[in-house]
C-alpha positions in Angstrom: -0.1 -0.1 0.0 2.9 2.3 0.9 4.8 1.5 -2.3 1.3 2.5 -4.4 0.8 5.7 -2.6 4.5 6.6 -2.9 4.3 5.6 -6.7 1.0 7.9 -7.1 2.5 10.8 -5.2 5.9 10.7 -7.5 3.7 10.4 -10.6 1.6 13.5 -9.7 4.9 15.5 -8.7 6.5 14.6 -12.1 3.3 15.6 -14.1 3.1 18.8 -12.3 6.5 19.6 -13.0 6.2 18.5 -16.7 3.0 21.1 -16.9 5.0 23.7 -15.2 7.7 23.3 -17.5 5.8 23.0 -20.8 4.1 26.5 -19.5 7.3 28.0 -19.1 8.4 26.7 -22.4 5.3 28.4 -24.2 5.6 31.7 -22.2 9.3 31.9 -23.4 8.5 31.1 -27.1 5.8 33.7 -26.9 7.7 36.2 -25.5 10.6 35.6 -28.1 8.0 35.8 -31.0 6.6 39.0 -29.5 10.0 40.3 -29.2 10.8 39.5 -32.8 7.6 41.2 -33.9 8.6 44.3 -31.9 12.0 44.2 -33.5 10.7 43.9 -36.9 8.0 46.7 -36.1 10.9 49.1 -34.8 13.2 48.4 -37.8 10.2 49.5 -40.2 9.4 52.5 -38.1 13.2 53.6 -38.2 13.3 53.1 -41.8 10.2 55.1 -42.6 11.4 57.9 -40.4 14.8 57.9 -42.2 13.3 58.0 -45.4 11.4 61.2 -44.6 14.4 63.0 -43.6 16.3 65.6 -45.6 19.8 64.4 -45.2 22.5 62.5 -47.3 23.0 58.6 -47.2 25.9 59.0 -44.6 23.8 61.2 -42.4 21.0 59.0 -42.7 23.3 55.8 -41.7 24.5 57.7 -38.7 20.7 58.8 -37.7 19.7 55.1 -37.9 22.5 53.8 -35.8 21.5 56.7 -33.3 17.9 55.8 -33.3 18.5 51.9 -32.8 20.9 52.8 -29.8 18.3 55.2 -28.5 15.6 52.8 -28.4 17.9 50.2 -26.9 18.7 52.8 -24.0 15.1 53.6 -23.7 14.2 49.8 -23.2 17.0 49.3 -20.6 15.5 52.3 -18.6 12.1 51.2 -18.9 13.0 47.5 -17.9 15.2 48.8 -15.1 13.6 48.4 -11.5 13.5 52.1 -10.9 11.1 54.4 -9.0 8.6 56.3 -11.4 10.6 59.4 -10.7 13.7 58.4 -11.5 12.6 56.4 -14.5 10.9 59.6 -16.1 13.9 61.7 -15.2 16.3 59.2 -16.9 14.1 59.1 -20.1 13.8 62.8 -20.0 17.9 63.1 -19.7 18.1 60.5 -22.7 15.8 62.5 -24.7 17.7 65.7 -24.1 21.1 64.4 -24.7 21.2 61.4 -27.0 20.9 63.3 -30.3 23.0 66.1 -29.6 25.8 65.0 -31.9 23.3 64.9 -34.8 22.0 68.3 -34.2 25.5 69.7 -35.3 25.3 67.6 -38.6 21.8 68.5 -39.8 19.5 71.3 -40.2 17.1 72.3 -37.6 14.0 71.1 -39.2 15.7 67.5 -39.9 16.7 67.6 -36.2 13.2 68.3 -35.1 11.7 65.6 -37.3 13.9 63.2 -35.5 13.3 64.3 -32.1 9.5 64.1 -32.8 9.8 60.6 -34.4 11.5 59.4 -31.2 9.7 61.1 -28.3 6.0 61.6 -27.9 5.1 65.1 -28.1 2.3 66.4 -26.1 -0.2 66.1 -29.0 0.8 62.6 -29.6 0.3 61.6 -26.0 -3.1 63.4 -26.0 -4.2 61.4 -29.0 -2.9 58.2 -27.6 -4.7 58.9 -24.3 -8.3 59.9 -26.5 -7.9 56.4 -28.2 -7.7 54.6 -24.9 -10.7 56.6 -23.4 -12.9 55.5 -26.7 -11.6 52.1 -26.6 -12.8 51.7 -23.0 -16.2 53.7 -23.6 -16.8 50.9 -26.6 -15.9 47.9 -24.1 -18.3 49.3 -21.4 -20.9 49.6 -24.2 -20.7 46.2 -25.4 -20.6 44.7 -22.2 
């Protein structure tokens, strides 16, 4: 009797571990797919932004590299376990300082386009907030 109980207990434990492992594996695969999708979208966004800029090919290549490093730095800040006020200060500092080298290379209009493309301006934040409000209202109406 004791051997049966021990056998059943070990069987249940092994099955629960396998299920847990399978869920972790699925979650990892889903996260990897999401990250790949976001990387593709980011690359497309950078390409579209660079195509609209008034700069020569060499300048565009430098701008592309700076944009990629900007998004990596911003992701690192957002993923860091920082208090909200420190995170916002770090992002504000990044926004102010990251593209200063490029400001010397290109004209003011091109620089402003680049800054607008990488940072959310007040109007973009307002539009984003309005979209969320409309979506939540539609969701409430459908329920």
